[in-house]
C-alpha positions as CSV (number, residue, x, y, z in Angstrom):
1,M,49.8,-105.0,-126.9
2,M,51.9,-102.2,-125.1
3,P,52.3,-99.1,-127.1
4,K,55.8,-99.0,-128.8
5,A,56.8,-95.6,-127.0
6,R,56.1,-97.1,-123.5
7,T,57.9,-100.2,-124.3
8,V,61.0,-98.2,-125.3
9,A,60.8,-96.3,-122.4
10,L,60.4,-99.3,-120.0
11,V,63.4,-100.8,-121.8
12,A,65.6,-97.7,-121.3
13,G,64.6,-97.6,-117.6
14,A,65.6,-101.1,-117.2
15,A,69.0,-100.4,-118.7
16,L,69.5,-97.3,-116.3
17,L,68.7,-99.6,-113.4
18,A,71.1,-102.2,-114.5
19,R,73.9,-99.6,-115.1
20,R,73.2,-98.2,-111.5
21,A,73.1,-101.8,-110.0
22,L,76.4,-102.8,-111.7
23,A,78.1,-99.5,-110.7
24,R,77.4,-100.1,-106.8
25,R,78.4,-103.9,-107.1
26,V,81.5,-103.6,-109.1
27,R,84.6,-101.5,-108.1
28,V,85.7,-99.7,-111.3
29,S,88.7,-97.4,-111.7
30,P,87.7,-93.8,-112.6
31,L,89.7,-94.0,-115.6
32,W,87.6,-96.1,-117.4
33,P,83.7,-96.1,-118.1
34,L,81.3,-98.9,-117.6
35,P,80.3,-101.0,-120.7
36,A,76.9,-100.3,-122.1
37,L,74.3,-102.8,-120.9
38,D,71.1,-104.1,-121.9
39,P,68.2,-104.9,-119.6
40,P,68.9,-108.0,-117.3
41,L,68.1,-111.5,-118.7
42,S,67.4,-113.7,-115.8
43,G,68.8,-111.3,-113.5
44,R,72.1,-110.8,-115.3
45,P,73.3,-107.7,-117.1
46,R,74.3,-108.4,-120.7
47,S,76.2,-106.2,-123.4
48,R,73.8,-104.9,-125.9
49,A,73.9,-106.0,-129.6
50,L,74.7,-103.4,-132.1
51,R,74.3,-103.5,-135.8
52,L,77.4,-101.8,-137.5
53,L,78.5,-101.3,-141.2
54,L,81.7,-103.0,-142.3
55,T,83.4,-100.1,-144.2
56,A,87.2,-101.6,-144.2
57,H,88.5,-105.0,-144.5
58,E,92.2,-104.8,-145.3
59,T,95.3,-107.1,-144.9
60,I,97.9,-105.3,-142.8
61,A,100.3,-108.2,-142.3
62,E,100.6,-111.8,-143.4
63,G,97.6,-113.6,-142.2
64,V,96.1,-110.5,-140.4
65,V,93.2,-108.3,-141.5
66,R,92.0,-105.0,-139.9
67,L,88.2,-104.5,-139.8
68,R,86.5,-101.0,-139.3
69,L,83.0,-101.0,-138.2
70,E,81.0,-97.9,-138.3
71,G,77.8,-96.8,-136.5
72,D,76.4,-93.7,-134.6
73,D,77.1,-92.8,-131.1
74,L,78.9,-96.1,-130.1
75,P,79.5,-97.1,-126.5
76,R,82.7,-95.9,-125.3
77,W,85.4,-98.4,-124.4
78,A,88.8,-98.4,-122.5
79,P,92.3,-100.0,-123.4
80,G,92.2,-103.7,-123.1
81,A,88.4,-104.1,-124.1
82,H,86.9,-106.5,-126.6
83,L,83.9,-106.9,-128.9
84,D,81.9,-110.1,-129.6
85,L,81.6,-110.2,-133.5
86,V,78.7,-112.1,-134.6
87,L,79.5,-113.7,-138.0
88,P,77.0,-114.3,-140.7
89,S,77.2,-118.1,-140.1
90,G,76.0,-117.5,-136.4
91,L,79.5,-118.1,-135.0
92,V,80.6,-115.5,-132.4
93,R,84.3,-114.7,-132.0
94,Q,86.0,-112.1,-129.6
95,Y,88.5,-109.6,-130.9
96,S,90.4,-107.0,-129.1
97,L,89.6,-103.2,-129.9
98,C,92.6,-101.6,-131.1
99,G,91.6,-98.3,-132.5
100,D,90.7,-94.9,-130.7
101,P,88.6,-95.3,-127.6
102,G,87.5,-91.6,-128.2
103,D,86.1,-92.3,-131.5
104,T,82.5,-93.1,-131.1
105,S,81.8,-93.6,-134.8
106,S,83.8,-96.6,-135.3
107,Y,85.4,-99.7,-133.9
108,T,88.8,-101.1,-135.2
109,L,89.7,-104.8,-134.9
110,A,92.4,-107.1,-136.2
111,A,92.2,-110.9,-136.8
112,R,94.7,-113.3,-137.6
113,L,93.7,-116.4,-139.7
114,V,94.1,-119.6,-137.6
115,E,94.7,-122.4,-140.2
116,D,93.7,-125.0,-137.8
117,G,91.0,-123.3,-136.0
118,R,87.2,-123.8,-135.8
119,G,86.4,-121.7,-138.8
120,G,85.6,-118.4,-137.1
121,S,88.9,-116.4,-138.4
122,R,88.6,-118.1,-141.8
123,E,85.3,-116.7,-142.0
124,V,86.4,-113.3,-141.2
125,H,89.3,-113.4,-143.5
126,E,87.3,-114.9,-146.5
127,Q,83.7,-114.2,-146.2
128,L,83.3,-110.7,-144.7
129,A,83.4,-107.8,-147.3
130,E,83.0,-104.0,-147.2
131,G,79.4,-103.0,-147.1
132,M,78.3,-105.9,-144.9
133,E,76.1,-105.1,-141.9
134,L,77.5,-107.1,-138.9
135,E,76.2,-107.5,-135.4
136,V,78.5,-106.9,-132.3
137,R,78.1,-107.2,-128.7
138,G,80.0,-105.2,-126.0
139,P,82.4,-103.7,-125.4
140,R,83.7,-105.6,-122.5
141,N,87.0,-105.4,-120.6
142,R,88.7,-108.2,-118.6
143,F,92.2,-106.8,-119.4
144,P,91.9,-103.1,-117.9
145,L,95.1,-100.9,-117.8
146,A,95.9,-100.2,-114.1
147,E,97.8,-97.3,-112.6
148,A,101.2,-98.4,-111.8
149,E,104.5,-97.2,-111.0
150,S,106.0,-98.5,-114.2
151,Y,105.0,-100.9,-117.1
152,V,106.2,-103.9,-118.9
153,F,104.4,-105.2,-122.0
154,V,104.8,-108.5,-123.6
155,A,102.9,-109.2,-126.8
156,G,103.1,-112.3,-128.9
157,G,101.8,-111.9,-132.6
158,I,98.2,-110.8,-132.7
159,G,98.5,-110.3,-128.9
160,I,99.7,-106.7,-129.8
161,T,96.0,-105.6,-130.6
162,P,94.8,-104.9,-126.7
163,V,98.3,-103.6,-125.9
164,L,98.4,-100.9,-128.6
165,P,95.5,-98.7,-127.2
166,M,97.2,-99.1,-123.7
167,L,100.6,-97.8,-125.0
168,R,98.5,-94.7,-126.6
169,A,96.8,-94.1,-123.2
170,L,99.8,-93.9,-121.0
171,P,100.8,-90.7,-119.5
172,E,103.7,-89.0,-121.0
173,H,105.8,-89.2,-117.8
174,A,105.1,-93.2,-117.4
175,E,108.0,-95.5,-117.4
176,W,107.3,-98.4,-119.8
177,R,108.8,-100.8,-122.4
178,L,107.5,-103.2,-124.9
179,L,108.7,-106.8,-126.0
180,Y,106.9,-107.7,-129.4
181,C,107.6,-111.1,-130.7
182,G,106.3,-113.0,-133.8
183,R,107.2,-115.7,-136.2
184,S,108.7,-113.0,-138.7
185,R,108.4,-109.3,-139.1
186,A,106.0,-109.8,-142.1
187,S,103.5,-111.4,-139.9
188,M,103.5,-108.8,-137.1
189,P,100.9,-105.9,-137.4
190,F,101.4,-102.6,-136.6
191,L,105.2,-102.4,-136.4
192,A,105.6,-99.1,-138.0
193,E,103.1,-97.4,-135.8
194,L,104.8,-99.1,-132.7
195,G,108.2,-97.7,-133.9
196,E,107.0,-94.1,-133.9
197,L,105.2,-94.6,-130.7
198,A,107.7,-96.5,-128.6
199,G,111.0,-95.5,-130.0
200,D,113.8,-97.2,-128.1
201,R,111.4,-98.6,-125.6
202,L,110.4,-101.2,-128.2
203,T,112.1,-104.5,-128.7
204,V,111.3,-106.5,-131.7
205,V,112.1,-110.0,-131.8
206,A,111.1,-112.2,-135.1
207,E,111.7,-115.8,-134.6
208,D,112.9,-116.5,-138.1
209,E,115.7,-113.9,-137.5
210,E,116.6,-114.1,-133.8
211,G,115.0,-117.3,-132.4
212,R,112.9,-116.8,-129.2
213,P,113.1,-113.6,-126.9
214,D,115.2,-113.5,-123.9
215,L,112.8,-113.2,-121.3
216,D,115.2,-113.5,-118.3
217,A,117.1,-110.4,-119.7
218,L,113.7,-108.6,-119.9
219,F,113.0,-109.1,-116.1
220,T,116.4,-108.6,-114.5
221,D,115.6,-105.2,-113.4
222,V,111.9,-105.2,-113.1
223,T,111.0,-104.0,-109.4
224,A,108.0,-104.1,-107.1
225,G,105.2,-101.9,-108.3
226,T,105.7,-102.7,-112.0
227,A,102.4,-103.8,-113.8
228,V,103.3,-106.6,-116.5
229,Y,100.9,-107.1,-119.2
230,C,100.9,-110.1,-121.5
231,C,98.9,-111.2,-124.3
232,G,99.9,-114.0,-126.8
233,P,100.3,-117.8,-127.2
234,E,99.9,-120.0,-124.1
235,G,103.4,-120.7,-124.1
236,L,104.6,-117.1,-124.0
237,M,102.4,-116.4,-121.2
238,D,103.3,-119.2,-119.1
239,A,107.2,-118.4,-119.6
240,V,106.4,-114.7,-118.6
241,A,104.3,-115.8,-115.5
242,E,107.3,-117.9,-114.3
243,R,109.6,-114.9,-114.5
244,V,107.5,-112.0,-113.1
245,P,109.4,-111.0,-109.9
246,E,107.7,-110.9,-106.4
247,G,105.8,-107.3,-105.9
248,A,105.0,-107.0,-109.6
249,A,101.4,-107.4,-110.9
250,L,100.8,-109.7,-113.7
251,H,97.8,-109.2,-116.1
252,L,97.3,-111.8,-118.8
253,E,94.9,-112.0,-121.7
254,R,94.3,-115.4,-123.1
255,F,93.3,-116.7,-126.5
256,A,91.8,-120.0,-125.0
257,P,90.4,-121.2,-121.5
258,G,92.9,-121.5,-118.8
259,A,94.0,-125.0,-117.7
260,P,91.9,-126.9,-115.3
261,A,92.8,-126.3,-111.6
262,D,91.0,-129.5,-110.1
263,G,90.7,-131.9,-113.0
264,D,87.3,-132.9,-114.6
265,A,85.5,-134.9,-111.6
266,A,81.9,-135.6,-112.1
267,F,79.3,-133.9,-110.3
268,E,75.4,-133.1,-110.2
269,V,73.6,-130.0,-111.5
270,E,70.1,-129.2,-109.9
271,L,67.8,-127.1,-112.3
272,R,65.8,-125.5,-109.8
273,R,63.1,-123.9,-111.8
274,T,62.5,-127.2,-113.6
275,G,63.2,-129.4,-110.6
276,R,65.4,-131.7,-112.4
277,T,68.8,-132.8,-111.5
278,V,71.5,-133.8,-114.1
279,A,74.6,-135.7,-113.9
280,V,77.8,-134.0,-115.4
281,P,80.3,-136.8,-116.2
282,A,84.2,-136.3,-116.1
283,G,85.0,-134.7,-119.6
284,T,81.5,-133.4,-120.3
285,S,80.7,-129.6,-120.0
286,V,77.6,-128.5,-117.8
287,L,76.3,-126.9,-121.0
288,D,76.2,-130.3,-122.7
289,A,74.7,-132.1,-120.0
290,V,72.0,-129.3,-119.3
291,R,71.1,-129.3,-123.0
292,R,70.0,-132.8,-122.9
293,E,67.3,-131.6,-120.5
294,L,66.9,-128.1,-122.0
295,P,67.8,-128.4,-125.6
296,G,66.9,-124.7,-126.3
297,L,69.4,-123.2,-124.0
298,A,71.4,-120.5,-125.6
299,Y,75.1,-120.9,-126.3
300,S,77.7,-120.0,-128.8
301,C,81.6,-120.0,-128.4
302,E,81.9,-122.9,-126.1
303,Q,85.2,-121.6,-124.9
304,G,84.2,-119.2,-122.1
305,F,84.5,-116.0,-124.2
306,C,81.2,-114.8,-125.4
307,G,79.1,-115.1,-122.3
308,T,75.9,-116.4,-124.2
309,C,75.6,-119.3,-121.7
310,Q,76.1,-117.3,-118.6
311,Q,73.7,-118.7,-115.8
312,R,73.0,-117.7,-112.2
313,V,74.3,-120.1,-109.5
314,L,72.0,-120.3,-106.6
315,E,74.3,-122.9,-104.5
316,G,77.5,-124.6,-104.7
317,A,81.1,-123.4,-105.4
318,V,82.3,-123.0,-109.0
319,E,85.7,-123.5,-110.6
320,H,85.5,-120.6,-113.0
321,R,87.6,-121.4,-116.2
322,D,86.4,-118.3,-118.2
323,E,88.2,-115.3,-119.5
324,L,85.0,-113.1,-119.5
325,L,83.2,-112.5,-116.1
326,T,84.2,-109.9,-113.6
327,D,85.0,-110.9,-110.1
328,A,81.5,-109.6,-109.1
329,E,79.8,-111.7,-111.8
330,R,81.7,-114.8,-110.6
331,A,80.3,-114.4,-107.1
332,D,76.7,-115.7,-108.2
333,S,77.2,-116.8,-111.9
334,M,79.2,-118.9,-114.2
335,L,79.7,-119.7,-117.9
336,I,78.4,-123.3,-118.2
337,C,80.4,-124.1,-121.5
338,V,83.8,-124.2,-119.5
339,S,83.3,-123.8,-115.9
340,R,82.8,-126.6,-113.3
341,A,81.7,-127.4,-109.7
342,R,84.4,-127.2,-107.2
343,G,82.6,-129.9,-105.1
344,G,79.9,-132.4,-105.9
345,R,76.8,-130.4,-106.6
346,L,75.7,-126.9,-108.1
347,V,72.2,-125.4,-108.2
348,L,71.5,-123.3,-111.2
349,D,68.6,-120.8,-111.7
350,L,67.2,-123.0,-114.7
């Protein structure tokens, strides 16, 4: 058996190599640090798992709880980043970080109860309690804050969570405004803090008081060079996307996988290591088809958010439907729970 000290040293060395390799492959804004990585599995860098203590579990709005998870020397993160939260049941759910990026002793998350969801948010609300030790993975960031001449932020309900740290991070001279909408003021978290932070740059629209927001008015004077950030329900993001003027940059953070671009045509997947080829019928995920041959294959969220099912692609074009992988990662890998072939065949390193 390899001595423990040597094993730790080798793991640390592998992690360092992974970070250096990622830094060479990914163009990263100097404003934001790289995520913490574990040694590569099957050639892919993965966010490392951490065990953190849940020290606060409090209701901050109707149907919304805030979690504080504490640890030592935690990986730094940048506005827009999220964590994978591994629940006691084994479910994995993704939540945006909404605390202070400079705090390396704790992470803060906020979660809305989804009444007709798949059970993850209900477990967060009803089963988690202060004093529990929970596993998290990350942070990862597919929604980074870019430098721009000016900003427009649109948040719907719990979609305020990734936006809040962005507002705190903006330079004092930055031009920006925020439209924050929700079902009711009682259901909208962080209203008081936003009022102090934004002042007259904040517009709050509660549907039970004023109906839906006037997005046409919001974008009447938006000019080229403006960065538009939107997080919220699909209908809100679609409406914002329709109104963003030419020359403005649109950034979206989705709660669910994007709509298919090319339908759900059938195709084949070759598993190069095993020498098998599996058929993927229309309406069936690559994950489901492959697990019939490899039942022990790891997966979790089945929605393209957690990254557990990420696999290396050796041949073939991919229609990416996830909300997690960077452009560099998409060049040679895919999340097989949601993404599909853009053509008749893929070859995976399985």
